[in-house]
C-alpha positions in Angstrom: -109.5 -18.2 64.6 -108.2 -16.9 68.0 -105.1 -18.8 69.2 -104.1 -19.0 72.9 -100.5 -19.9 73.7 -99.3 -20.8 77.2 -95.7 -21.6 77.9 -93.4 -21.5 80.9 -89.7 -21.7 81.6 -87.5 -21.7 84.7 -84.6 -19.2 84.6 -81.6 -19.3 87.0 -81.8 -15.6 88.1 -83.7 -13.8 90.9 -87.3 -12.8 90.2 -86.3 -9.1 90.1 -83.7 -9.8 87.4 -86.1 -11.8 85.2 -88.8 -9.1 85.5 -86.3 -6.3 84.7 -84.9 -8.2 81.7 -88.5 -8.8 80.4 -89.6 -5.2 80.8 -86.5 -3.9 78.9 -88.7 -4.1 75.8 -86.1 -2.5 73.5 -83.9 -5.6 74.1 -86.6 -8.0 72.8 -84.9 -8.3 69.3 -81.9 -9.9 71.1 -84.0 -13.0 72.1 -87.3 -12.9 70.3 -87.5 -14.4 66.8 -89.2 -12.2 64.3 -89.1 -9.0 66.5 -87.0 -6.4 64.7 -87.7 -3.4 66.9 -89.6 -2.3 70.0 -89.7 1.3 71.0 -91.4 3.2 73.9 -93.9 5.8 72.8 -95.1 7.2 76.1 -95.0 5.7 79.5 -97.1 2.6 78.7 -97.2 2.6 74.9 -94.9 0.4 72.7 -94.4 0.4 69.0 -93.4 -3.0 67.5 -91.9 -4.0 64.2 -91.5 -7.6 63.3 -92.3 -10.5 61.1 -95.4 -12.8 61.5 -95.7 -15.8 59.2 -92.9 -14.3 57.1 -94.8 -10.9 56.6 -93.6 -7.6 57.9 -96.0 -6.2 60.6 -96.1 -3.2 62.8 -98.4 -2.7 65.8 -99.0 -0.6 68.8 -99.4 -2.1 72.3 -100.3 -0.7 75.6 -99.1 -2.0 79.0 -102.4 -2.5 80.9 -100.9 -4.0 84.1 -97.5 -3.7 85.6 -96.8 -5.2 89.0 -92.9 -5.0 89.4 -91.4 -8.4 90.0 -94.8 -10.2 89.6 -96.5 -9.6 86.3 -96.9 -7.5 83.1 -100.0 -7.5 80.9 -100.4 -5.9 77.5 -102.9 -5.5 74.7 -102.5 -4.3 71.1 -104.3 -1.1 70.3 -103.5 -1.0 66.5 -102.2 -3.4 64.0 -101.6 -7.1 64.7 -104.1 -8.1 67.3 -102.7 -9.8 70.4 -102.7 -9.5 74.2 -101.1 -11.4 77.0 -99.6 -11.7 80.4 -96.2 -12.6 81.8 -96.0 -13.7 85.4 -92.9 -14.2 87.4 -92.9 -16.7 90.3 -90.0 -16.7 92.8 -88.9 -20.3 93.2 -86.2 -19.4 95.8 -82.5 -20.0 95.4 -82.2 -17.4 92.6 -84.7 -19.2 90.4 -87.8 -17.8 88.7 -90.6 -19.4 86.8 -91.7 -17.3 83.8 -95.3 -18.0 82.7 -96.4 -16.5 79.4 -99.9 -16.5 78.2 -100.7 -14.8 74.8 -103.9 -14.6 72.8 -103.3 -13.9 69.1 -105.8 -13.1 66.4 -104.3 -14.4 63.1 -104.9 -11.9 60.2 -104.4 -14.1 57.2 -104.8 -17.6 55.9 -101.1 -18.2 56.3 -101.2 -17.0 60.0 -104.2 -19.3 60.5 -102.3 -22.3 59.1 -99.2 -21.4 61.2 -101.5 -21.4 64.3 -103.1 -24.7 63.3 -99.8 -26.4 62.7 -98.5 -25.4 66.2 -95.8 -23.1 64.7 -96.8 -20.3 67.1 -96.2 -22.5 70.2 -92.9 -23.6 68.8 -91.8 -20.1 68.2 -92.9 -18.9 71.7 -91.1 -21.9 73.3 -87.9 -21.1 71.4 -88.2 -17.4 72.3 -88.5 -18.4 76.0 -85.4 -20.6 75.6 -83.6 -17.6 74.1 -84.8 -15.4 77.0 -83.4 -17.9 79.5 -80.0 -17.8 77.7 -80.1 -14.0 77.5 -81.1 -13.4 81.1 -78.7 -15.9 82.6 -75.8 -14.4 80.6 -76.8 -11.0 79.2 -73.2 -10.2 78.2 -72.6 -13.5 76.5 -72.2 -14.2 72.8 -74.9 -13.0 70.4 -76.1 -16.5 69.7 -79.4 -15.8 71.6 -80.9 -14.4 68.3 -83.2 -17.0 66.8 
């Protein structure tokens, strides 16, 4: 059962700052629940380690579109199947709307149940709240980890 998740949040930083923070992929464990490590493997390849529905997972993703200050799109190429887009909209006054759209392909019954119960949406919403706290005060306390 393919699951599509769409969430948005407004952050109080300029669009360039929001984009730069989002594309510093190695920093994702600071604000994304269940992400243990992200590492670049080539200019547009990323290796991810994390937990999905309580299970350790690793996957490879490729950046398929990168428009600085506007949008980033990715697709997995091995491991946990997912793809998505993050768009950054300049709201003026040093405010940016971050729009995230992900398509996830659950790989187990437990992941299917998590998707059905709305747990994926809840997690993504919390991760965006953590991103807001992180990007608005990147040097602040480490309470951004979920």
